[in-house]
C-alpha positions as CSV (number, residue, x, y, z in Angstrom):
1,M,8.0,-1.7,0.4
2,E,4.6,-3.5,0.4
3,P,2.9,-1.2,3.0
4,L,3.8,1.8,0.8
5,I,1.6,0.5,-2.0
6,V,-1.4,1.2,0.3
7,L,-0.1,4.2,2.2
8,L,1.2,6.4,-0.7
9,P,-2.3,7.0,-2.3
10,L,-3.7,7.6,1.2
11,L,-0.9,10.1,1.9
12,G,-1.7,11.9,-1.4
13,S,-5.3,12.2,-0.5
14,V,-4.6,13.5,3.0
15,L,-2.1,16.1,1.6
16,A,-4.6,17.2,-1.1
17,L,-7.2,17.6,1.6
18,F,-5.2,19.7,4.0
19,L,-2.7,21.4,1.7
20,G,-4.5,21.5,-1.6
21,G,-5.6,25.1,-1.2
22,R,-2.1,26.3,-0.2
23,L,-0.2,24.4,-2.9
24,G,-2.5,25.3,-5.8
25,A,-4.3,23.0,-8.2
26,T,-1.4,22.2,-10.5
27,L,1.0,21.2,-7.7
28,T,-1.7,19.2,-5.9
29,I,-2.5,17.3,-9.0
30,R,1.1,16.5,-9.7
31,L,1.8,15.5,-6.1
32,T,-1.2,13.1,-5.9
33,T,-0.6,11.7,-9.4
34,G,3.1,11.2,-8.5
35,L,2.2,9.3,-5.3
36,V,-0.3,7.1,-7.1
37,A,2.2,6.4,-9.9
38,T,4.9,5.5,-7.4
39,S,2.4,3.1,-5.8
40,L,1.8,1.6,-9.2
41,V,5.5,1.0,-9.8
42,L,5.9,-0.6,-6.4
43,A,2.8,-2.8,-7.0
44,L,4.2,-3.9,-10.4
45,A,7.6,-4.7,-8.8
46,T,5.9,-6.7,-6.0
47,F,3.8,-8.5,-8.6
48,L,6.8,-9.5,-10.7
49,A,8.7,-10.7,-7.6
50,T,5.8,-12.6,-6.2
51,A,4.1,-14.1,-9.2
52,F,7.2,-15.2,-11.0
53,G,9.6,-15.5,-8.1
54,H,7.2,-17.7,-6.1
55,R,7.7,-15.5,-3.0
56,T,5.3,-15.0,-0.2
57,V,5.2,-11.9,2.0
58,L,3.4,-11.7,5.3
59,L,3.3,-8.4,7.0
60,P,1.5,-8.4,10.4
61,L,0.1,-5.0,11.1
62,F,-1.5,-5.2,14.5
63,P,-3.3,-7.7,16.7
64,W,-7.1,-7.7,16.5
65,W,-8.2,-10.4,18.9
66,D,-5.9,-12.2,21.3
67,L,-7.3,-15.0,23.4
68,S,-5.4,-17.8,25.1
69,L,-6.0,-20.3,22.3
70,L,-6.8,-18.0,19.4
71,R,-4.8,-15.1,18.0
72,L,-6.3,-13.0,15.1
73,S,-4.4,-10.2,13.6
74,W,-4.6,-7.7,10.8
75,G,-1.9,-7.9,8.1
76,L,-1.0,-8.0,4.5
77,L,-0.4,-11.4,2.8
78,I,1.0,-11.3,-0.7
79,D,1.4,-14.6,-2.4
80,P,1.3,-15.6,-6.1
81,L,-2.5,-16.0,-6.1
82,T,-3.2,-12.5,-4.5
83,A,-0.5,-11.0,-6.8
84,V,-2.5,-12.0,-9.8
85,M,-5.8,-10.7,-8.4
């Protein structure tokens, strides 16, 4: 659920860019607004579960730098502090 918070608005902008002319202005506006609103609802649900439920979510996305003693990776960390921010 947490990656969708970031990916849904991105999907809306890509769809508006490539299909906006074919879908028409009204449908494009409704589609992008709906995806952003869905992202808002997911973000609020994540906020409530994390801030008040004291839950921490770590979603590793992909490795960035992998050495024998050091491993750095990209990911999403959602804890009570980041949920408030």
